[in-house]
C-alpha positions in Angstrom: -3.2 -11.5 -5.0 -1.6 -8.2 -3.7 0.5 -6.0 -5.9 4.1 -5.4 -5.8 3.8 -2.5 -4.2 1.3 -3.9 -1.7 4.0 -6.6 -1.2 7.3 -4.4 -1.1 5.4 -2.3 2.1 5.5 -5.4 3.9 1.8 -7.1 2.8 0.5 -9.1 4.7 2.6 -8.4 7.7 2.1 -4.4 7.9 -1.5 -4.8 7.3 -4.0 -2.0 9.2 -6.6 -2.4 7.4 -9.0 -3.7 3.7 -11.6 -2.4 2.2 -12.8 -3.5 -0.6 -10.1 -1.6 -3.3 -7.8 -0.5 -0.6 -5.0 -1.7 1.4 -4.1 0.7 4.4 -0.7 -0.5 5.0 2.4 0.7 7.9 5.3 1.9 5.9 8.2 0.8 7.3 10.5 4.0 6.9 8.9 6.0 9.0 9.2 9.9 8.2 6.6 10.7 11.2 5.1 8.8 12.9 1.7 6.8 11.7 3.0 7.1 8.3 0.9 4.5 6.2 0.6 3.4 2.3 -2.7 3.4 0.9 -2.2 0.9 -1.7 -4.9 -0.1 -4.8 -5.6 -3.3 -5.1 -6.7 -2.6 -8.9 -4.3 -3.6 -11.2 -3.7 0.6 -12.2 -0.4 2.0 -12.5 -2.1 5.8 -13.6 -4.8 7.3 -11.2 -7.1 7.6 -14.1 -7.3 4.0 -14.8 -9.1 3.2 -11.2 -12.8 1.8 -11.5 -15.7 3.9 -9.9 -15.5 2.1 -7.4 -12.2 2.4 -6.3 -12.7 6.4 -6.3 -16.1 5.8 -4.5 -14.6 3.2 -2.1 -11.5 5.2 -1.8 -13.5 7.4 0.3 -14.4 5.2 3.3 -10.5 3.9 3.3 -9.2 8.1 4.2 -12.1 8.3 6.9 -10.6 4.9 7.9 -6.8 6.3 7.9 -8.0 9.7 9.3 -9.6 8.3 12.5 -6.9 6.4 13.2 -3.9 8.6 12.9 -6.1 11.6 14.5 -6.5 9.5 17.8 -3.1 7.6 18.1 -0.6 10.6 16.2 -2.5 13.7 17.0 -1.7 15.1 13.6 -2.2 18.7 13.0 -2.0 18.6 9.4 -1.8 15.0 7.1 -0.3 14.7 3.7 -1.0 12.1 0.5 1.8 11.8 -1.5 1.5 10.1 -4.4 4.9 9.7 -6.0 4.8 6.0 -8.1 8.2 6.5 -9.6 9.6 3.6 -8.1 6.7 1.7 -6.8 3.9 2.3 -10.4 0.7 0.7 -8.6 -1.5 3.4 -7.8 -1.2 4.2 -4.1 -0.3 7.2 -1.8 1.7 7.8 1.1 0.3 8.9 3.8 2.5 11.1 6.4 1.1 12.8 9.3 2.2 16.2 10.1 2.4 18.2 13.5 5.3 20.0 15.6 7.6 18.8 18.4 8.0 14.8 18.9 5.6 11.0 19.6 7.2 8.6 20.5 6.2 4.6 20.0 8.0 1.6 20.8 11.4 2.7 21.9 11.5 4.9 19.0 11.6 9.4 18.7 9.6 10.2 15.8 10.2 13.7 14.6 8.5 15.7 11.6 11.6 17.2 10.6 10.2 18.8 7.7 7.9 20.2 10.1 6.0 22.7 9.2 7.6 23.0 5.0 7.3 19.6 2.8 7.8 16.0 4.1 11.7 15.2 4.8 11.3 11.9 3.1 14.8 11.1 4.3 14.6 11.8 7.6 12.8 8.4 9.1 13.0 6.1 11.9 13.5 2.3 10.0 11.2 -0.3 11.6 12.3 -3.9 11.5 10.2 -6.2 9.8 8.8 -7.1 13.6 8.0 -3.4 14.4 6.3 -3.1 11.3 4.4 -5.9 12.1 3.6 -4.9 15.8 2.6 -1.7 14.7 0.7 -2.6 12.4 -1.4 -5.3 14.5 -1.6 -2.2 17.0 -3.7 0.2 14.6 -5.7 -3.0 13.4 -7.0 -3.2 16.5 -7.4 0.0 17.1 -9.5 1.0 13.3 -11.7 -2.1 14.4 -12.3 -0.6 17.8 
């Protein structure tokens, strides 16, 4: 069973990959192209509540995320934001950062905050179908 945070970000339709303890989801609101959400599957609302296994498995999830985004987005920097103000389950917003633009699926994605902090309010809102299609594309690349 998935937690409310994963469901809010479209699980299972936005699922890119899954490790033993983490879900990698496409973020439907894309402040930058390739924005993901990394959601812990454990019932935890504080980072310190995670099991040792979840901490160890985070390495595998991050390795996969960065390899995927390096090849599909060609980011220059990557930000992991652990905000957990609205959605209390342990999760990170993963934002590939870059100057200029990226295009995909008829959309142009700019990093409005580059080179400063991410501008989360400036985003491309993907439809459910677009988010699912991007997740399927990323999932195929993850497995490759």
